[in-house]
C-alpha positions in Angstrom: 0.0 0.0 0.0 1.3 3.3 -1.0 1.7 5.9 1.8 2.1 9.6 1.4 5.8 9.4 1.7 7.2 11.3 -1.3 10.9 11.5 -0.6 10.3 9.5 2.6 10.1 6.1 0.9 13.7 5.2 1.4 15.3 4.7 4.8 17.8 7.3 6.1 21.2 5.6 6.4 22.7 8.3 8.6 22.0 11.7 10.0 23.9 13.4 7.2 22.3 15.6 4.5 23.5 18.3 2.2 23.2 21.6 3.8 19.7 23.0 3.5 19.6 26.5 2.1 19.1 28.7 5.1 17.2 32.0 5.1 18.9 35.0 6.5 17.7 36.7 9.6 14.5 38.7 9.0 15.9 42.1 9.9 12.4 43.5 9.4 11.5 41.2 6.5 8.6 38.9 6.1 7.2 37.0 9.1 4.9 34.8 7.1 2.6 34.4 4.1 -1.1 34.6 3.9 -2.3 31.1 3.1 -6.0 31.8 3.3 -8.4 34.8 3.3 -12.2 34.9 3.5 -14.2 38.1 3.3 -12.3 41.4 3.4 -9.3 42.4 5.4 -6.8 45.2 5.3 -3.0 45.3 5.8 -1.7 48.6 7.2 2.0 49.1 6.7 4.3 50.7 9.2 4.4 53.8 7.0 0.6 54.1 7.0 0.1 52.7 3.5 -2.9 50.3 3.4 -4.0 47.7 0.9 -6.3 44.6 0.8 -5.1 41.3 2.2 -4.7 38.7 -0.5 -3.6 35.1 -0.6 0.2 34.8 -1.0 0.8 38.3 0.5 3.9 38.6 2.6 3.2 39.8 6.1 6.0 42.2 7.3 7.3 43.3 10.6 5.3 46.4 11.6 2.2 45.4 9.7 -1.3 45.6 11.1 -3.9 43.1 10.0 -7.5 44.5 10.3 -10.4 42.1 9.5 -14.0 42.9 8.7 -16.9 41.2 10.5 -17.0 38.5 7.9 -13.3 37.9 7.4 -10.7 35.3 8.5 -7.0 35.6 7.8 -4.6 32.7 8.1 -0.8 33.3 8.0 1.7 30.5 7.6 4.7 31.8 9.6 8.2 31.4 8.4 9.2 29.4 11.5 6.5 26.9 10.8 3.9 28.3 13.1 0.4 29.5 12.3 -1.3 32.9 13.0 -5.1 33.3 12.7 -6.9 36.7 12.8 -10.6 36.2 13.2 -13.5 38.5 12.2 -13.7 42.2 13.4 -10.1 42.1 14.8 -6.9 44.0 14.6 -3.5 42.5 15.2 -0.1 44.3 15.1 3.1 42.4 14.2 5.4 44.6 16.3 8.6 42.5 16.1 9.5 39.5 14.1 13.1 38.3 13.8 13.9 34.7 12.9 17.0 32.9 11.6 16.5 29.2 10.9 20.2 28.6 11.6 19.8 30.2 15.1 16.1 29.9 16.1 17.2 30.4 19.7 17.9 34.0 18.9 14.4 34.7 17.6 12.5 37.8 18.7 8.8 37.9 18.3 6.1 40.2 19.6 2.5 40.7 18.6 -0.1 43.0 19.9 -3.8 42.2 19.6 -5.5 45.6 19.6 -9.0 44.2 19.7 -10.9 41.1 18.6 -9.7 37.5 18.6 -6.5 35.9 17.3 -5.0 32.4 17.5 -1.3 31.6 17.5 0.4 28.2 17.0 4.0 28.3 18.1 6.6 27.6 15.4 10.3 26.9 15.7 11.2 30.5 16.7 8.6 30.8 19.4 9.5 27.4 20.8 13.3 27.8 20.7 13.2 31.3 22.2 10.3 31.4 24.5 12.0 34.0 26.7 11.9 36.3 23.6 8.3 35.7 22.6 5.5 38.1 23.7 1.8 38.4 22.8 0.3 41.6 24.2 -3.2 42.9 24.6 -4.3 46.4 25.8 -3.9 45.2 29.4 -2.1 41.9 29.5 1.2 40.2 28.5 1.2 36.6 27.4 4.2 34.3 27.2 4.2 30.7 25.9 5.4 27.3 26.9 5.3 25.8 23.4 1.7 26.5 22.6 -1.5 26.7 20.5 -3.7 29.4 22.1 -6.5 31.8 21.3 -6.9 35.3 22.7 -9.9 37.7 23.0 -9.1 41.3 23.8 -10.7 44.7 24.1 -10.4 47.7 26.4 -12.2 45.9 29.3 -11.1 42.3 29.3 -8.5 39.8 28.0 -9.4 36.1 27.9 -7.1 33.2 26.8 -8.0 29.6 26.0 -5.2 27.0 25.4 -5.5 24.2 22.9 -2.1 22.6 23.6 0.9 23.4 25.7 0.5 26.3 28.1 0.7 30.1 28.5 1.6 32.5 31.3 -0.3 35.7 31.6 0.3 38.9 33.7 -1.0 42.4 33.7 0.9 45.1 32.1 2.4 47.8 34.4 5.2 48.0 36.8 7.6 45.1 36.3 5.8 44.1 33.1 6.5 46.5 30.2 4.7 46.5 26.9 7.8 46.8 24.8 9.7 44.0 26.6 10.0 40.4 25.4 9.2 37.1 27.0 6.7 36.3 29.8 6.2 38.5 32.8 7.0 36.3 35.8 6.1 37.3 39.4 3.4 36.9 42.0 0.7 38.2 39.8 1.4 35.9 36.9 -0.9 32.9 36.3 -0.3 29.9 34.1 -2.9 27.8 32.1 -2.2 24.5 30.4 -4.4 22.6 28.0 -4.9 19.8 30.5 -7.2 22.1 32.5 -10.4 21.3 30.5 -12.8 24.2 29.9 -10.6 26.6 31.9 -9.9 30.2 30.7 -7.5 32.9 31.9 -9.3 36.2 32.3 -8.0 39.7 33.2 -10.5 42.5 33.6 -9.8 46.2 33.7 -8.6 47.3 37.1 -7.4 43.9 38.1 -3.7 43.2 38.8 -3.8 39.4 38.7 -5.5 37.2 36.0 -8.2 34.8 37.2 -8.8 31.2 36.2 -12.5 30.9 35.2 -14.6 27.9 34.3 -17.0 29.4 31.8 -17.1 27.9 28.3 -19.6 30.5 27.2 -16.9 33.2 27.7 -14.4 31.4 25.4 -12.8 33.4 22.6 -14.1 30.7 20.2 -17.7 31.7 21.2 -17.0 35.4 20.7 -15.4 35.0 17.3 -16.0 31.4 16.1 -13.5 29.8 13.8 -14.3 29.2 10.2 -16.2 26.0 9.5 -13.1 24.1 8.6 -10.5 26.7 9.7 -9.7 27.5 7.0 -12.3 26.7 4.3 -10.4 26.7 1.0 -11.4 26.4 -2.7 -12.2 23.0 -4.1 -9.0 21.3 -5.5 -8.7 21.4 -9.2 -8.6 17.6 -9.6 -9.3 14.5 -7.5 -5.8 13.2 -7.6 -4.2 16.5 -6.5 -5.0 15.9 -2.9 -2.5 13.3 -1.5 -3.0 13.0 2.2 -2.9 9.9 4.3 -6.2 8.5 5.7 -6.4 6.5 8.9 -5.6 3.3 6.9 -2.3 4.9 5.9 -3.2 5.0 2.2 -3.5 7.9 -0.2 -6.9 9.5 -0.8 -7.2 9.3 -4.6 -10.7 9.3 -6.2 -11.0 6.8 -9.0 -13.7 5.0 -11.0 -15.9 2.2 -9.8 -16.8 -1.1 -11.5 -20.5 -2.0 -11.6 -21.4 -5.6 -10.9 -22.5 -7.9 -13.8 -26.2 -7.9 -14.5 -28.1 -10.9 -13.1 -28.1 -14.1 -15.2 -31.7 -15.0 -16.3 -33.0 -18.5 -16.7 -34.4 -18.8 -20.3 -37.3 -21.1 -19.1 -40.1 -20.8 -18.4 -40.9 -18.4 -21.3 -41.9 -15.4 -19.4 -40.7 -11.8 -19.7 -38.4 -10.9 -16.8 -37.2 -7.4 -16.3 -33.8 -7.5 -14.6 -33.3 -5.1 -11.7 -31.0 -2.2 -12.5 -27.4 -2.7 -11.6 -26.7 -1.7 -8.0 -23.9 0.7 -7.1 -21.1 -1.0 -5.1 -21.2 0.0 -1.5 -18.8 2.8 -0.9 -16.4 2.5 2.0 -16.9 4.7 5.0 -14.9 7.9 4.8 -11.8 7.9 7.0 -12.0 9.5 10.4 -9.5 12.2 9.3 -6.6 13.0 7.0 -3.2 14.4 7.5 -0.4 15.8 5.3 3.0 17.4 5.5 2.6 21.1 4.6 6.2 22.3 5.2 9.3 21.2 3.2 12.1 19.2 4.8 14.7 20.4 2.2 14.9 22.5 -0.9 13.0 21.0 -3.8 11.0 18.7 -1.5 8.3 17.0 -3.6 6.4 15.5 -0.7 4.7 18.7 0.5 0.9 19.0 0.2 -1.2 22.1 0.4 -2.6 22.8 3.9 -5.7 24.2 2.1 -6.3 20.8 0.4 -6.0 19.0 3.7 -8.4 21.4 5.4 -10.9 21.7 2.5 -14.3 20.8 3.9 -12.7 19.4 7.1 -12.2 20.5 10.7 -8.7 21.3 12.0 -7.6 19.0 14.7 -4.0 19.9 15.1 -1.2 21.6 13.2 2.6 21.9 13.9 5.5 23.2 11.9 5.5 20.2 9.5 2.1 18.5 9.6 -1.6 19.3 9.7 -4.4 16.9 10.8 -8.1 17.5 10.0 -11.2 15.4 10.7 -13.9 14.7 8.2 -17.4 16.2 8.8 -18.9 12.7 9.4 -17.0 12.7 12.8 -19.5 15.2 14.2 -22.3 12.5 14.1 -20.3 9.6 15.5 -20.6 8.6 19.1 -17.7 6.9 21.0 -18.4 3.7 22.9 -19.2 4.2 26.5 -16.9 1.4 27.8 -14.3 -1.0 26.7 -10.7 -0.7 25.7 -9.4 -0.3 22.2 -5.9 -1.5 21.3 -4.6 0.0 18.0 -1.8 -1.0 15.7 0.3 1.5 13.8 -0.6 1.5 10.1 0.9 4.7 8.8 3.7 7.1 9.8 5.6 10.0 8.4 8.1 12.0 10.4 11.2 14.1 10.6 14.0 14.6 13.1 15.4 18.2 13.1 18.7 19.3 14.4 17.5 22.6 15.9 20.8 24.5 15.9 21.4 23.9 12.2 17.8 23.6 11.1 18.6 20.5 9.1 15.8 17.9 9.1 15.9 14.2 8.0 13.2 11.6 7.5 12.4 9.3 10.4 10.9 5.8 10.6 8.6 4.5 13.3 8.5 1.1 15.0 7.1 -0.7 18.1 4.0 1.4 18.0 1.3 1.0 20.6 -2.0 3.0 21.2 -4.5 2.0 23.9 -7.8 4.0 24.4 -10.0 3.3 27.5 -13.4 4.5 26.3 -14.9 4.1 29.8 -12.5 6.4 31.5 -11.9 8.5 28.3 -8.1 8.1 28.7 -5.4 7.1 26.2 -1.8 5.9 26.3 0.6 5.6 23.3 4.3 4.9 22.6 6.6 4.2 19.7 10.2 4.5 18.6 11.3 6.9 15.9 14.7 6.7 14.3 16.9 8.4 11.6 20.3 6.8 11.1 22.1 6.7 14.4 19.5 8.9 16.1 16.5 7.5 17.9 13.9 8.6 20.4 10.9 7.2 22.1 7.6 9.0 21.7 5.2 8.5 24.7 2.1 10.2 25.9 -1.0 9.8 27.9 -4.0 12.0 28.3 -7.8 12.5 28.0 -10.3 11.8 25.2 -13.1 14.3 24.6 -16.6 13.2 23.8 -16.1 14.3 20.2 -13.1 11.9 19.8 -10.3 14.4 20.0 -7.5 13.6 22.4 -4.5 15.4 23.7 -1.5 14.6 26.0 -1.3 15.8 29.5 0.4 19.2 30.0 2.5 17.8 32.8 3.5 14.1 32.7 5.9 12.1 34.8 6.1 9.3 32.2 9.5 8.8 30.5 9.9 10.3 27.0 6.8 12.5 27.5 5.7 14.0 24.2 3.1 16.4 22.9 0.3 14.4 21.1 -2.9 15.7 19.6 -5.2 13.4 17.7 -8.7 12.0 17.0 -10.4 8.6 17.2 -13.6 7.5 15.5 -15.0 5.7 12.6 -16.9 2.4 12.7 -16.8 1.0 16.2 -14.2 3.7 16.9 -11.7 1.6 15.1 -9.6 4.3 13.6 -7.2 6.9 15.1 -4.7 9.5 13.9 -2.4 11.9 15.8 0.4 14.3 15.4 3.4 14.1 17.8 6.3 16.3 18.8 9.2 15.8 21.2 12.5 17.5 22.0 15.4 15.3 23.0 19.1 15.2 23.3 19.3 18.9 24.1 19.2 19.9 20.4 16.9 17.6 18.4 13.2 17.6 17.8 11.1 14.7 16.5 7.9 15.6 14.7 5.4 13.4 12.8 2.0 12.1 11.9 0.6 8.6 12.5 -2.4 6.4 11.5 -3.8 3.6 13.6 -6.4 0.8 13.4 -7.8 -1.7 15.8 
């Protein structure tokens, strides 16, 4: 069976590759590229010049993105992260410096003037967390390697965390707006994704943010994401979308063969009208699809369009190399109320990155295990990934939501703890997929996508 492997089909003999062409430090240059725009939005340059946001537009340091009430803007960041500006919002890219050769020297600062924005940390934000800042009119937000959404206006700031964690403090003495990194101290409060339905909230006049348990106050309620975040145009041809389903195979639409018409007995001599040929039963759609949307090296032919993966689907997880999206049928599927599902690894694609150099090589997976306890809504998984002489264990455990999405615990004492975000579903909840990420060895990062079946 053919997997979406592209250049990944041959094993890596050793962790040696020709040097990847490295971009120079930004020095005020582009922070990312608009990968999707719906409705109308405006980009206001640092010099005051304004023009309409369009797909493929380069977002520069100093730019402000201002969306209309019907607009969503999605920016693929140069460090592999993702920035989403939701309707009726304004976000300022105050500072954006990133060098792939030295991601630890990155300097990134955003300011959400009003509205709702989502940020998924890329290589720069992860490698230089002490130099990343996300401001609102009253709060400073730092990250712990994170996917988070912020609501801001002149009276309140609220933050929800999808993965990883954030630390929030009020701006003022000891926490300056033009500084970088999180504002530590007695008034700082942290929130991690494992705290289900919790939000961080800071209201005008308060010094210390509060943890609240009010899903109705979530930024996602105030400015809901697009139906499939993002919704993209239909691909030009059925074979252009090459993303792995939960069976590990490519999704390529092809023709069908009708069954032969029934054979009629010539006697007795009566007229028999044969029933019309029946269409063959179509297989159930996969629970989700994934694809690698960022290149491993120059000229990489294995990259798919994130828009194609997300077309008509719901975003489950995205990291600097891979995107995972569930099919709409998942919304009508109920998980079992009890029992334990044990899954086997059926598909994998991954890379191991040497963070100081930015060089990435293809990894292989082995010894995969995934167990989901549907009664307690808990999961455990582990597998070994390797590239040449390098290897690392990926391990995680965490909770499973009623809609089938699962994520690893924010804090875990298990060895080789990794960040895992995925989904389970399908017939008898027999299919699962997840993205993983783990730093190891003080300089390496393992990233990948997996498919599983019972």
